[in-house]
C-alpha positions in Angstrom: 15.6 -14.2 10.0 13.3 -17.4 8.6 11.9 -17.3 5.4 8.8 -18.0 7.5 8.9 -15.0 9.9 9.5 -12.4 7.4 6.6 -10.3 6.5 3.4 -12.1 7.2 4.3 -13.2 11.3 1.7 -15.9 11.3 1.4 -16.6 14.3 -1.7 -18.9 13.3 -2.2 -20.3 16.8 -3.8 -17.2 17.4 -6.3 -17.6 15.1 -10.2 -17.2 16.4 -11.9 -21.0 15.7 -14.2 -18.8 13.2 -11.3 -17.8 11.3 -10.2 -21.1 10.9 -13.3 -22.6 10.2 -13.9 -20.0 7.3 -10.5 -20.7 6.2 -10.8 -24.9 6.3 -13.5 -24.0 3.4 -11.4 -21.3 1.4 -9.2 -22.5 -1.4 -5.9 -22.5 0.0 -2.1 -22.3 -1.8 1.6 -22.5 -0.1 3.8 -19.4 -1.3 7.4 -19.3 -2.0 8.0 -17.8 1.1 6.7 -21.5 2.7 3.5 -19.1 3.9 0.4 -20.3 3.8 -2.6 -18.6 1.6 -6.3 -18.6 1.5 -8.4 -17.2 -1.1 -11.2 -14.7 0.1 -13.4 -12.4 -1.6 -11.1 -13.1 -4.2 -7.7 -12.3 -3.1 -5.1 -14.1 -1.4 -4.0 -13.5 2.0 -1.8 -15.5 5.0 -4.0 -16.7 7.3 -3.7 -14.1 10.2 -4.1 -11.4 7.6 -7.3 -12.5 6.8 -8.6 -12.4 10.2 -7.5 -8.9 10.4 -9.7 -8.5 7.0 -12.7 -10.3 9.2 -12.0 -8.1 11.8 -11.9 -4.8 9.7 -15.5 -6.0 8.0 -16.5 -6.5 12.0 -15.3 -3.9 13.6 -14.3 -0.8 11.2 -16.6 1.9 12.1 -15.0 4.7 9.8 -16.4 8.5 10.2 -17.2 10.5 7.0 -13.8 12.3 7.2 -11.6 9.3 7.3 -9.0 8.9 4.3 -7.7 5.3 2.9 -4.7 5.0 0.8 -4.9 2.0 -1.0 -2.5 -0.2 -2.9 -1.0 -3.8 -3.9 2.3 -3.4 -1.9 5.6 -1.7 -3.5 3.6 0.4 -6.0 4.7 3.7 -4.3 2.3 3.8 -1.2 5.2 4.9 1.1 5.3 8.3 -0.9 1.4 8.4 -1.1 0.8 7.9 2.6 3.7 10.9 3.1 2.3 13.5 0.4 -1.3 13.0 1.9 0.1 13.4 5.5 1.7 16.8 4.3 -1.2 17.5 2.6 -3.7 17.7 5.6 -0.4 19.1 8.0 0.0 21.9 6.4 -2.7 23.7 7.7 -1.9 23.4 11.9 0.6 26.2 11.4 3.3 24.9 13.2 5.8 27.2 14.5 8.5 24.6 14.0 10.0 21.7 11.5 10.8 19.4 14.2 7.1 19.2 15.2 6.0 17.5 11.7 5.0 14.1 12.4 7.1 13.2 8.8 10.3 14.3 11.1 9.4 12.1 13.6 7.4 9.5 12.1 8.1 6.8 9.1 4.7 6.8 6.9 4.1 3.5 7.4 3.4 3.9 10.7 1.5 7.6 10.2 -0.9 5.4 7.8 -1.3 1.7 9.2 -2.9 -0.9 7.6 -6.0 -1.7 8.4 -5.6 -5.7 7.7 -2.1 -6.1 8.4 -1.5 -4.2 12.0 -4.9 -2.4 13.3 -7.4 -5.1 13.3 -5.1 -8.4 12.7 -5.6 -9.0 16.6 -9.0 -7.6 17.7 -12.0 -6.0 15.9 -11.9 -2.9 18.4 -8.0 -2.4 18.3 -7.0 1.5 20.6 -7.2 3.9 17.7 -5.6 6.6 20.0 -2.1 6.9 19.3 -3.2 7.6 15.6 -2.9 11.3 14.6 -5.6 12.6 15.9 -7.3 15.3 14.2 -9.5 15.4 11.5 -9.0 13.2 9.0 -8.1 10.0 10.3 -5.5 8.2 7.3 -5.5 4.2 7.3 -4.3 2.3 4.5 -5.0 -0.8 3.3 -4.3 -3.5 0.2 -7.6 -5.0 0.4 -9.1 -4.9 -3.3 -12.2 -2.5 -3.3 -15.1 -5.2 -3.2 -14.0 -6.5 0.5 -12.9 -2.8 1.3 -16.3 -1.3 0.0 -18.1 -4.0 2.3 -15.7 -2.6 5.8 -17.0 0.6 4.6 -20.4 0.0 5.0 -21.1 3.2 2.3 -19.2 5.6 4.3 -18.6 8.3 2.0 -15.0 8.6 3.0 -12.7 8.7 0.4 -10.7 6.4 -1.4 -7.4 7.0 -3.1 -5.5 4.2 -5.1 -2.0 4.1 -6.3 -1.0 1.1 -8.9 2.5 0.5 -11.1 3.8 -0.9 -13.5 3.6 -4.8 -12.4 7.0 -5.0 -13.5 8.4 -2.8 -11.5 6.4 -3.7 -8.3 7.4 -7.2 -8.9 11.2 -6.2 -8.5 10.8 -3.5 -5.3 8.7 -6.4 -3.6 11.6 -8.7 -4.6 14.2 -6.1 -3.2 12.6 -5.6 0.0 12.4 -9.4 0.6 15.5 -9.6 0.0 16.9 -7.8 2.3 14.8 -8.8 5.0 16.0 -12.3 4.0 19.8 -11.0 4.1 20.1 -12.6 0.9 21.5 -9.6 -1.8 19.2 -10.0 -5.3 18.8 -13.7 -4.3 17.8 -14.9 -8.0 15.7 -18.1 -6.9 13.6 -15.8 -4.7 13.1 -13.5 -8.2 11.7 -16.5 -10.0 9.6 -17.9 -7.8 7.7 -14.6 -7.1 7.6 -14.1 -10.9 5.4 -17.4 -10.7 3.4 -16.6 -8.3 2.2 -13.7 -10.3 1.9 -14.8 -13.3 -0.6 -17.6 -11.4 -2.4 -14.7 -9.6 -1.4 -17.2 -6.3 0.3 -14.4 -4.5 -0.5 -12.1 -1.3 -3.2 -9.8 -2.3 -3.1 -11.0 -5.8 -4.1 -11.3 -8.1 -2.4 -8.1 -9.0 -4.7 -7.6 -12.2 -7.7 -7.9 -10.1 -6.9 -5.8 -7.6 -5.9 -3.2 -10.0 -9.3 -3.4 -11.6 -11.7 -3.3 -8.4 -9.9 -0.2 -8.2 -10.3 1.4 -11.6 -14.0 0.7 -12.0 -14.6 2.1 -8.5 -12.7 5.4 -9.6 -15.0 5.6 -13.0 -17.9 4.6 -11.1 -17.6 7.2 -8.4 -14.8 9.9 -9.2 -15.7 11.8 -6.2 -15.0 9.1 -3.6 -12.4 7.1 -5.2 -8.8 8.7 -7.2 -6.8 6.3 -9.3 -3.2 7.4 -9.5 -0.3 5.9 -11.6 3.0 5.8 -10.0 4.3 6.2 -13.3 2.4 9.7 -13.6 3.0 10.8 -10.3 7.1 10.7 -11.7 6.3 12.5 -14.4 4.3 15.2 -12.8 4.7 15.3 -9.4 3.6 18.7 -8.6 0.4 18.1 -11.0 -0.4 15.2 -9.5 -0.3 16.3 -5.7 -2.2 19.2 -6.7 -5.3 16.8 -8.3 -4.6 15.0 -5.1 -5.4 18.3 -3.0 -8.3 19.0 -4.7 -9.9 15.6 -4.3 -8.9 15.5 -1.2 -11.1 18.3 -0.3 -7.6 20.7 0.6 -6.8 22.4 -2.9 -3.9 24.8 -2.6 -4.5 28.4 -2.8 -3.1 31.0 -5.1 -1.6 32.3 -1.9 -0.3 29.1 -1.0 0.8 28.1 -4.7 2.9 31.8 -4.8 4.7 31.0 -1.9 6.5 28.0 -2.2 4.0 25.8 -0.1 3.8 23.4 -2.7 7.5 23.1 -3.7 7.9 22.5 0.2 5.8 19.7 0.4 7.4 17.9 -2.5 10.7 18.1 -1.2 10.1 16.8 2.4 7.8 14.0 0.7 10.7 13.2 -1.7 12.6 9.4 -1.1 15.7 11.2 -0.8 14.6 13.8 1.9 12.9 11.1 3.8 15.3 8.3 3.7 18.1 10.9 4.8 15.5 11.3 7.8 17.2 9.6 11.4 13.7 7.8 11.9 13.8 6.0 8.9 17.8 4.9 9.0 17.0 3.7 12.4 13.6 2.5 13.1 11.6 -0.5 12.8 7.8 -1.3 12.2 6.0 -3.9 14.6 6.5 -6.2 11.7 10.1 -6.5 12.4 11.1 -4.9 9.2 13.7 -1.8 9.2 12.4 1.6 8.0 15.6 2.1 5.9 14.7 -1.2 3.7 11.4 0.7 2.2 13.6 2.9 0.2 15.7 1.9 -2.8 15.8 3.6 -6.1 12.0 4.6 -6.5 12.3 4.9 -10.3 10.5 4.1 -13.5 11.4 0.9 -15.8 14.1 -0.4 -13.0 12.7 -4.0 -13.6 15.1 -3.9 -16.9 17.9 -4.5 -14.8 17.0 -7.7 -13.4 13.7 -9.9 -15.1 14.5 -11.5 -18.7 12.8 -9.4 -21.8 11.0 -13.0 -21.9 10.1 -12.3 -18.3 8.8 -8.8 -19.2 6.9 -10.0 -22.4 5.2 -12.5 -20.4 4.0 -10.7 -17.6 3.0 -8.0 -20.2 0.7 -10.2 -22.2 -1.0 -11.6 -18.9 -1.7 -7.8 -18.0 -3.0 -6.5 -21.6 -5.2 -9.2 -21.9 -6.4 -9.2 -17.8 -6.9 -5.5 -18.8 -8.8 -5.3 -22.0 -11.3 -3.3 -22.9 -11.3 -2.1 -18.9 -9.6 1.4 -20.8 -6.9 0.8 -18.3 -3.7 0.8 -19.8 -0.2 1.2 -18.6 
């Protein structure tokens, strides 16, 4: 697979004239995989993802019960999607475990990305194939400012998960190397590191996106929930209950006593999910094999790949960018 084909599936020839005209007026850069990036409303996108963003802003009409899982890529997104699906599915009284959607489909398919998948090519996608029951689940990598504009003041809820920047960077590097069949290519990591530090990277700058959701969660905590991957790892049970409370489907005393919480935690563990046949053999619509989404999922793994100097530089940047926000890692 050539670098230019990975992830973005560019198809720039399919862009509308409106998108091409807008792109010509925006800041643009070439990123480390060879793709073209442009900056719109403070965030960097591949051209066709920008078209998806525009289509979302133009055509997305969320019901009040919609839930959106938001994140920067490789920050615990798949795990959060699985937990969210499991929380809502538990009320359906299924007669067999085989009927559970997590056993037959990947979380990224069950909770598709608005701008990368559903709306990339059209402002009116067919949503009937999604889980039909309420609430309907979507995901996004857009910053909150852009998402808020797309929601048109809808009261639907948004759950955002963030992660230590260094672990996120290493996780993204691993999936890119796997998809390019270049096992742990240090040159790619070094290029990604430089892009991260400059802020010119897909859906970046990293710190701006995090801050947009952090501030939104402080301003409207009933609508926006801010979660940290490290905290979910350290207290998965407590964070799952916090998520359930926010989503309006808290665990009853009976559920807690009969093991419902533990069942969800086991079902959604990375070990359990990665062992499912669908996640061993399936592929996403972008051609990425599901198995490539699963790795260690541990905190602090960056120390095995980034130099101390690289780690220190990222920490210094994050400390400066998050200064006076009240948000710390």
